[in-house]
C-alpha positions in Angstrom: 14.4 -15.4 6.1 13.4 -17.1 9.3 11.4 -20.6 8.4 8.9 -19.9 5.8 5.4 -19.5 7.2 2.2 -21.5 5.8 0.9 -18.3 4.0 4.4 -17.3 2.2 4.4 -21.3 1.3 0.8 -20.7 0.0 1.5 -17.7 -2.1 4.9 -19.0 -3.6 3.3 -22.3 -5.1 -0.7 -22.7 -4.6 -0.6 -26.3 -5.9 0.9 -27.3 -2.3 -2.4 -26.5 -0.7 -4.2 -29.2 -2.4 -2.2 -31.8 0.3 -2.7 -30.0 3.4 -5.0 -31.2 6.3 -7.5 -29.2 8.0 -4.7 -28.5 10.7 -2.6 -26.6 8.4 -5.4 -24.8 7.0 -6.3 -23.2 10.2 -3.3 -21.6 10.9 -3.0 -20.7 7.3 -6.6 -19.0 7.3 -5.2 -17.1 10.8 -2.2 -15.8 8.8 -4.4 -14.5 6.2 -6.8 -13.0 8.0 -4.1 -11.1 9.5 -2.5 -10.2 6.4 -5.7 -9.5 5.0 -5.4 -11.8 2.2 -8.4 -14.4 2.5 -10.0 -13.4 -0.7 -6.2 -13.0 -2.6 -5.7 -16.5 -1.9 -9.3 -17.6 -3.1 -8.7 -15.8 -6.1 -5.4 -17.1 -6.9 -6.8 -20.8 -6.3 -9.7 -20.2 -8.6 -7.4 -19.1 -11.3 -5.5 -22.2 -10.8 -8.3 -24.2 -10.9 -8.0 -25.6 -7.6 -10.5 -24.5 -5.5 -12.0 -28.2 -6.0 -8.9 -29.4 -4.0 -9.7 -27.7 -0.9 -11.1 -29.2 1.8 -14.8 -27.9 2.4 -13.9 -26.4 6.2 -11.6 -23.7 4.8 -13.4 -23.8 1.4 -16.3 -22.0 3.3 -13.8 -19.1 4.8 -12.7 -18.3 1.4 -15.7 -18.3 -0.1 -17.2 -16.3 2.3 -13.9 -13.7 1.8 -14.7 -13.9 -2.1 -18.3 -12.8 -1.4 -17.1 -9.7 0.7 -14.2 -9.0 -1.8 -17.4 -8.7 -4.3 -19.3 -6.4 -2.4 -16.4 -4.6 -2.0 -15.4 -3.7 -5.5 -18.8 -2.9 -6.2 -18.5 -0.1 -3.2 -15.4 1.1 -4.6 -16.6 1.6 -7.9 -20.0 3.2 -6.6 -17.4 5.4 -4.5 -15.1 6.3 -7.2 -17.9 7.3 -9.3 -19.1 9.4 -6.3 -15.8 11.0 -6.0 -15.9 11.6 -10.2 -19.5 13.5 -9.8 -17.9 15.7 -7.0 -14.8 16.7 -8.9 -16.3 16.5 -12.5 -16.8 20.4 -12.7 -13.6 21.5 -11.4 -11.7 19.9 -14.5 -9.3 19.1 -12.4 -6.9 15.9 -13.2 -7.8 13.1 -10.5 -5.5 10.5 -10.1 -6.5 7.0 -8.4 -3.7 5.7 -6.5 -3.4 1.9 -5.1 -6.2 -0.3 -4.1 -8.8 2.6 -6.2 -6.6 2.1 -9.5 -6.3 -1.5 -9.1 -10.1 -2.2 -9.1 -11.0 0.9 -11.4 -8.2 -0.2 -13.9 -9.4 -4.0 -13.4 -5.8 -5.4 -13.1 -6.5 -9.4 -12.9 -4.0 -9.9 -10.4 -5.9 -7.9 -7.8 -9.1 -9.3 -7.3 -9.7 -10.0 -3.5 -7.9 -6.9 -3.0 -9.3 -5.6 0.6 -8.6 -1.9 1.4 -10.0 0.8 3.8 -10.1 4.1 2.2 -9.9 5.5 -1.5 -6.6 7.5 -2.4 -6.2 10.4 -4.8 -3.3 12.5 -6.4 -3.9 16.2 -7.7 -1.9 18.9 -8.5 -1.2 20.9 -5.4 -2.1 24.4 -6.9 -5.5 22.7 -7.0 -5.9 21.1 -3.4 -8.1 23.8 -2.1 -10.3 23.4 -5.1 -10.5 19.8 -4.5 -11.1 19.7 -1.0 -14.2 22.6 -1.2 -15.8 20.3 -3.9 -15.6 17.2 -1.9 -16.8 19.2 1.0 -19.8 20.6 -1.0 -20.4 16.8 -1.6 -20.6 15.7 1.7 -16.9 14.8 2.9 -15.2 16.1 5.9 -12.0 16.2 7.7 -11.9 13.8 10.5 -8.9 15.3 12.0 -10.0 18.6 13.8 -7.3 18.7 16.5 -5.2 22.3 15.7 -1.9 20.2 15.6 -3.2 17.6 13.6 -4.6 20.1 11.1 -1.0 21.9 10.7 0.9 18.7 10.9 -1.0 17.4 7.7 -1.5 21.0 5.7 2.0 22.2 6.3 4.0 19.0 6.5 2.7 16.4 4.8 2.3 15.6 1.6 -1.9 15.2 1.9 -5.2 16.6 3.2 -6.5 15.4 6.3 -8.6 12.4 5.7 -11.6 13.0 4.5 -15.2 11.1 5.9 -18.3 10.8 3.9 -20.9 12.4 6.6 -23.7 9.4 5.3 -21.4 6.9 4.0 -18.8 7.0 6.4 -16.2 6.3 3.5 -12.8 7.3 3.6 -10.8 9.4 0.9 -7.1 10.6 1.1 -6.4 13.2 -1.5 -2.9 13.6 -2.1 -0.5 16.3 -3.8 2.5 14.5 -3.7 3.7 10.6 -2.8 6.1 11.4 0.1 5.9 14.4 2.8 7.1 17.8 1.9 9.8 17.0 5.0 11.1 13.9 3.5 14.6 13.5 2.2 13.4 12.5 -0.8 11.2 14.4 -3.1 9.8 12.6 -6.3 8.5 15.3 -8.9 4.7 15.3 -8.6 4.4 16.9 -12.0 6.2 14.4 -13.9 3.8 11.5 -12.0 0.7 13.6 -12.9 2.1 14.4 -16.8 2.9 10.6 -17.5 -0.6 9.6 -16.0 -3.0 7.2 -18.0 -6.4 8.3 -18.6 -9.3 5.9 -17.2 -11.8 4.4 -19.7 -14.8 5.9 -19.6 -14.3 8.6 -16.9 -12.9 12.2 -17.8 -10.7 13.9 -15.9 -9.9 10.1 -13.8 -6.4 8.9 -14.6 -4.1 5.9 -13.3 -0.2 6.1 -12.7 1.7 5.2 -15.6 3.0 1.3 -15.0 6.4 2.1 -13.7 5.2 4.8 -11.6 2.6 2.6 -10.1 5.6 0.1 -9.2 7.2 2.7 -7.4 4.3 4.4 -5.7 3.5 1.3 -4.2 7.4 0.8 -3.3 7.5 4.0 -1.7 4.3 3.7 0.3 5.5 0.5 1.8 9.4 1.4 2.9 9.1 4.6 4.0 5.9 4.6 5.8 7.5 3.1 8.9 4.2 0.8 9.9 3.9 -2.5 8.5 0.9 -4.4 9.9 -0.5 -4.7 6.3 3.4 -5.3 4.8 2.8 -8.8 3.4 -0.3 -7.4 1.4 1.6 -4.3 0.1 4.4 -6.7 -1.0 2.2 -9.3 -2.6 0.7 -6.1 -4.5 4.3 -4.9 -5.7 4.6 -8.8 -6.8 1.4 -9.2 -8.7 2.3 -5.3 -10.4 5.8 -7.0 -11.9 3.8 -9.7 -13.0 1.4 -8.1 -14.4 3.6 -5.1 -16.3 6.4 -7.8 -17.2 4.2 -8.6 -20.0 4.6 -5.4 -21.8 8.1 -5.5 -23.9 9.3 -2.0 -22.4 8.6 -2.4 -18.8 11.7 -3.8 -17.2 13.8 -1.6 -19.5 12.0 1.3 -18.0 11.4 0.9 -14.4 15.1 1.7 -13.1 15.8 4.8 -15.2 12.3 5.7 -13.9 13.7 5.1 -10.3 16.6 7.4 -11.2 14.7 10.0 -12.5 12.3 10.1 -9.7 15.0 9.5 -7.1 13.9 6.3 -6.1 16.6 3.6 -6.5 17.2 2.9 -2.9 13.7 1.9 -2.2 13.3 0.1 -5.6 16.6 -1.5 -4.8 15.1 -3.0 -1.3 11.8 -4.3 -2.9 13.5 -6.2 -6.0 15.4 -7.8 -3.2 12.5 -8.6 -1.0 9.7 -9.3 -3.5 12.3 -12.0 -5.0 12.9 -13.5 -1.1 9.2 -13.9 -0.5 7.5 -14.5 -3.4 10.4 -15.6 -5.8 9.3 -13.3 -8.4 10.7 -13.7 -11.9 13.2 -10.4 -12.4 15.6 -10.3 -15.0 19.2 -10.6 -14.2 20.0 -7.4 -16.0 17.1 -5.4 -14.0 18.5 -6.9 -10.4 22.2 -5.4 -11.8 20.5 -2.2 -12.7 18.9 -1.8 -9.3 22.2 -2.2 -7.5 22.6 1.5 -8.2 20.3 1.8 -4.9 22.1 -0.7 -3.2 23.1 0.4 0.7 26.7 0.0 1.9 27.8 -3.5 3.1 26.9 -2.8 7.1 23.7 -1.1 6.9 22.3 -3.9 4.6 23.5 -6.7 6.8 21.4 -4.3 9.3 18.2 -3.8 7.4 18.0 -7.8 6.0 16.8 -9.1 9.4 14.5 -6.0 10.4 13.1 -6.1 7.1 12.5 -10.3 6.9 10.5 -9.8 9.8 8.6 -7.0 9.7 7.1 -8.1 6.3 6.0 -11.2 7.5 1.9 -11.5 8.8 2.0 -9.8 12.3 0.4 -13.3 13.8 2.2 -14.9 16.3 3.1 -17.9 14.0 5.0 -15.6 11.8 7.0 -14.0 14.4 10.1 -14.7 16.5 11.6 -12.9 20.0 12.7 -10.2 17.3 9.8 -9.2 15.5 8.4 -6.7 18.0 12.0 -5.1 18.1 12.3 -4.9 14.3 8.9 -3.3 13.9 9.8 -0.7 16.5 13.3 0.5 14.4 11.6 0.5 11.2 8.8 2.6 12.6 11.7 4.8 13.7 13.3 4.5 10.7 10.3 5.6 8.5 9.6 8.4 10.5 13.3 9.9 10.2 13.2 9.5 6.7 10.1 11.6 6.6 10.9 14.5 8.9 14.3 16.6 9.8 15.0 15.2 13.6 13.4 18.6 15.6 10.7 18.2 13.9 10.3 14.1 14.3 11.2 14.7 18.2 8.6 17.3 18.1 6.0 15.4 16.3 6.9 12.1 18.5 6.5 14.1 21.9 3.3 15.4 20.7 1.7 11.9 19.7 3.3 10.4 22.8 2.4 12.8 25.7 0.0 15.6 24.6 -2.6 14.1 22.4 -2.7 11.4 24.4 -3.5 13.5 27.7 -6.0 15.7 25.8 -7.6 12.3 24.7 -8.0 11.3 28.3 -9.5 14.9 29.4 -11.8 14.8 26.5 -13.4 11.2 28.0 -16.6 11.9 29.8 -16.3 11.2 33.1 
């Protein structure tokens, strides 16, 4: 990895921040804002009893971020309750994904996690019923372009994002964790059958622990966009630390990845979460994960790409090759999600037709 940025040092060992001067804190806060992790650092410092050691100026920034995080958490709980009310009468199993699952399951390592929308997973045969119920409750598709509608409904693993007409909140309704056109097709039925009920909420679930990790892995390494890559990698670090307290977790992780055909992305994530966060992973698990190891030439190419793209996209964390690394991984992400001809068509449409239509739609 390139020289270790301040933000990496801060999350590896928060105690080092006690000796930092205001100048270093200023740069750290810029990196934290870019990574959307200011409130996460507050929660980490608070958990370690280190808030008193922070200089007054940066502490004010962390306090403001913590207050925003608390309001955000309350908003998520309110929004999940509204989604539950909208879908309760359908009787459909609703699985919360990513940030909403972390908040509602009250995972302690995710205090301070900020995100922009709520993601849910439902069985594909219920997708129309769920969409209709959400529309009746005030959510409507935010993508009206004919191409975008076809793109989501025919090729993707989710409906077009839906926005509430009054609150402006967004929900993504998934029926799978990878697009229909992707090379890998983890079985959604297996994920739904293993989902865990959320206490106090009929029909609301979260993914099983191993599946929650693997979904986060897929979201990070098959997305193609790494603007929040460092935060997403931190999520996986936190999940691994949280679930490692359960005796069977490590024994189940790699076999579950084999079952869902996700050994390659799991190999990558264990490799990089160890590199960035020094996450304690049992040696035998790392050895088992080698089942997903790429050949030596490919790994030699991917390491410098991921090591750059996973850092916050702040100028202090980048070098002259970072932009190229992000571009190549963007192409890789789309390549993994679509067959070649469809990929060319999609990129051409987005690069030329959509841009031209957007310009034509602007008032003169």
